[in-house]
N, C-alpha and C positions, 0 to 999 in steps of 0.2 A: 289140592290147595297149597299154595306156597307157605312154608313155615320156617323160612330161613331166619326170621327175626326172633324165633322162640329158642329158648335153651333146649338142650337135648332132652331133659326131663319133661319140659312143657310140650315139646313136639311128640314125645312118646305117649303122653296122656291126652293129646288133642283128639277130639272126636270120639271119645269113649267115656264111660263111667269110670271115675277114679276111686272106686269103692262104693259102698252102699250108703245112700243118703240117709240122714237121721230122720226120726219121726217128725221133728220140727220142720226140716226141709221138705219132707213129703207133704205136710199140711200146708206149707207156705207156697210151694212151687208146683206140686203135682196135682193140683185141683183142676176140675173142669167146670168152667162157668157156662151160662146159658148159651152163649154164642158158640162155644166149643161143642156143646151137646147138639146144637142144630147141625153143625158140620158132620159130627159123628153119625147122627141119625140118617144121613144121606147114604151111608154105606149099607150094603146088604150083608146079612148074617152077623151073628155075634162075634165070630172070629175076625171079620174085617173091621167091625166097629172097635174091637179091643186093639187090634193092630194100629188103626188110625189114631186112637186115643194115646197109645204108647208113643207113637211118633211125635204127636203134639207135645206131650210132657217132656220127652227126651230132648227135642230141639230147644225147648226152653231151658233145660238144665245144662245140657252139654254144649249147646251153641251150634250144633251141627247134627245132621242125620247120621246114624250109625252105618258103617259099612255093612255090618251084619245086623239087621233089625231085630234078630232074636237075642242079641247080646245085651239084654236088659236084666238088671238084678231082679230076682224073684220078688223081693220086697216091693219093688216098684210095680211089677205086674199085679201082685195081690192088692196093693193099695188102689190102683186105678180100677181094677175089676170089681172091687168090693165097696165102692162108694155108694152111699144111700141114694136111691132113686136112679141108679145106673141101669141101663138096658144092655150093658156090655159084660155083665157078670156071667158066671157059669164056667169058669176055668175048668178044664177037664183034667187037670193034673199033669199036663204035658210038661216036658222038660224045657225050661228056658234057662240059659246060663246066667 
């Protein structure tokens, strides 16, 4: 994606998390509504559902899909996986950067 109009610092931070979102940001942006849950439920397996959910919340926050979809702060992973009523919980303790 062309980024010539961005400063060097903005270009370096584009398309990635620029730190860990605050609890308030998590609650405001990283939620999954009923329509999101319908899309997520179309996926097979908890790992695919979690990955899809992380892509949804990441594109909302970052404004782009990550080059490495595993480059998500653990706090985001935990927040999405542990939402009440979630069918995507059950994180196995794997390493996510």
